[in-house]
C-alpha positions as CSV (number, residue, x, y, z in Angstrom):
1,V,-15.5,1.9,-3.6
2,Q,-13.9,-1.8,-4.2
3,L,-10.2,-2.4,-4.0
4,Q,-8.5,-5.1,-5.9
5,A,-4.9,-5.5,-4.8
6,S,-1.8,-8.0,-6.2
7,G,1.6,-8.5,-6.3
8,G,2.5,-9.9,-3.0
9,G,4.8,-13.0,-2.7
10,A,7.9,-14.5,-1.1
11,V,11.4,-13.1,-1.7
12,Q,14.7,-13.1,0.1
13,A,16.0,-10.4,1.8
14,G,17.6,-8.0,-0.4
15,G,14.9,-8.6,-2.9
16,S,12.2,-6.4,-4.3
17,L,8.5,-6.8,-5.0
18,R,5.8,-4.5,-6.3
19,L,2.4,-3.8,-4.9
20,S,-0.6,-2.6,-7.0
21,C,-4.2,-1.9,-6.1
22,A,-7.0,-0.9,-8.6
23,A,-9.9,1.2,-6.9
24,S,-13.3,0.8,-8.8
25,G,-16.9,2.3,-7.8
26,R,-17.6,6.2,-7.0
27,I,-13.9,7.3,-7.0
28,S,-14.0,10.9,-5.4
29,N,-12.0,13.8,-6.8
30,A,-10.1,14.1,-3.6
31,N,-8.9,11.1,-2.2
32,T,-5.9,9.2,-0.6
33,M,-4.9,5.8,-1.6
34,G,-2.0,3.7,0.2
35,W,-0.6,0.8,2.0
36,F,-0.8,-0.4,5.5
37,R,0.6,-3.7,6.8
38,Q,-0.2,-6.0,9.7
39,T,1.3,-8.7,11.4
40,P,0.1,-11.4,14.0
41,G,-0.7,-9.4,17.5
42,K,0.4,-6.1,16.3
43,Q,-1.6,-3.1,15.0
44,R,-2.0,-2.3,11.7
45,E,0.4,0.3,10.7
46,L,1.0,3.0,8.0
47,V,3.5,2.0,5.0
48,A,3.0,4.6,2.6
49,R,0.0,6.8,1.2
50,M,-0.5,9.5,-1.4
51,T,-3.0,11.9,-2.4
52,N,-4.8,12.2,-5.7
53,T,-2.5,15.5,-5.9
54,G,0.9,13.8,-5.2
55,T,1.5,14.3,-1.6
56,T,3.0,11.3,0.2
57,N,3.4,10.2,3.6
58,Y,5.6,7.5,4.3
59,A,6.4,5.4,7.8
60,D,10.3,6.0,8.6
61,S,10.9,2.2,8.6
62,V,10.6,2.2,4.9
63,K,11.7,5.4,3.8
64,G,14.4,5.3,1.2
65,R,13.4,1.6,0.6
66,F,9.8,1.8,-0.8
67,T,8.2,4.3,-3.2
68,I,4.6,5.0,-3.6
69,S,3.1,6.2,-6.7
70,R,-0.1,6.3,-8.6
71,D,-2.0,6.5,-11.9
72,N,-4.9,8.3,-11.6
73,T,-6.1,7.7,-14.8
74,K,-6.2,3.9,-13.8
75,N,-7.5,4.6,-10.2
76,T,-4.6,2.4,-9.3
77,V,-1.7,3.0,-6.5
78,Y,1.9,0.9,-6.5
79,L,4.2,0.2,-3.9
80,E,7.5,-0.5,-5.3
81,M,9.4,-2.1,-2.2
82,N,13.3,-2.7,-2.7
83,S,16.0,-4.0,-0.2
84,L,13.2,-5.6,1.6
85,K,14.1,-7.2,4.9
86,P,12.5,-9.9,7.2
87,D,11.0,-7.1,9.2
88,D,8.4,-6.4,6.4
89,T,7.1,-9.5,6.6
90,A,3.0,-8.6,6.8
91,L,-0.2,-8.6,5.2
92,Y,-0.5,-5.6,3.3
93,Y,-3.7,-3.9,2.8
94,C,-4.5,-1.3,0.3
95,T,-6.5,1.6,1.4
96,Y,-8.5,4.6,0.1
97,R,-9.9,7.5,1.9
98,N,-12.6,10.0,0.4
99,H,-11.7,13.2,1.5
100,Y,-15.2,14.8,1.5
101,T,-16.7,12.0,3.5
102,G,-13.7,10.6,5.6
103,Q,-14.9,7.2,4.6
104,D,-12.2,4.6,4.4
105,Y,-12.3,1.6,2.4
106,W,-9.9,-1.5,2.6
107,G,-8.8,-4.3,0.4
108,Q,-8.6,-7.9,1.1
109,G,-4.8,-7.9,2.1
110,T,-1.7,-9.3,0.1
111,Q,1.1,-11.2,1.9
112,V,4.3,-10.4,1.6
113,T,7.2,-12.8,3.1
114,V,10.7,-11.7,3.2
115,S,13.2,-14.8,4.3
116,S,16.6,-14.2,5.8
């Protein structure tokens, strides 16, 4: 599975960005796609994820501000980020998990920078 992410950039606090990630290759009919983020010196952390049947998980820090969605016909996951804060600045990674094998795949990372 290959993941191609796009949509990162620089924005001022309070602004919005939308990330997209398209999966290609052998796509399982039971999978989870989502986003993690990482800043220098810190562990990668979950931002949001969504199964192909619609179950979602969000980090507490983004609840109410970020919305994850999917288009299963396009094998694409989106992350709508609103009310962005400087603390949201990170490298955002798209991820895909095959539920049958448990294998995880990662995209190349897209930078989000929020200035105060």
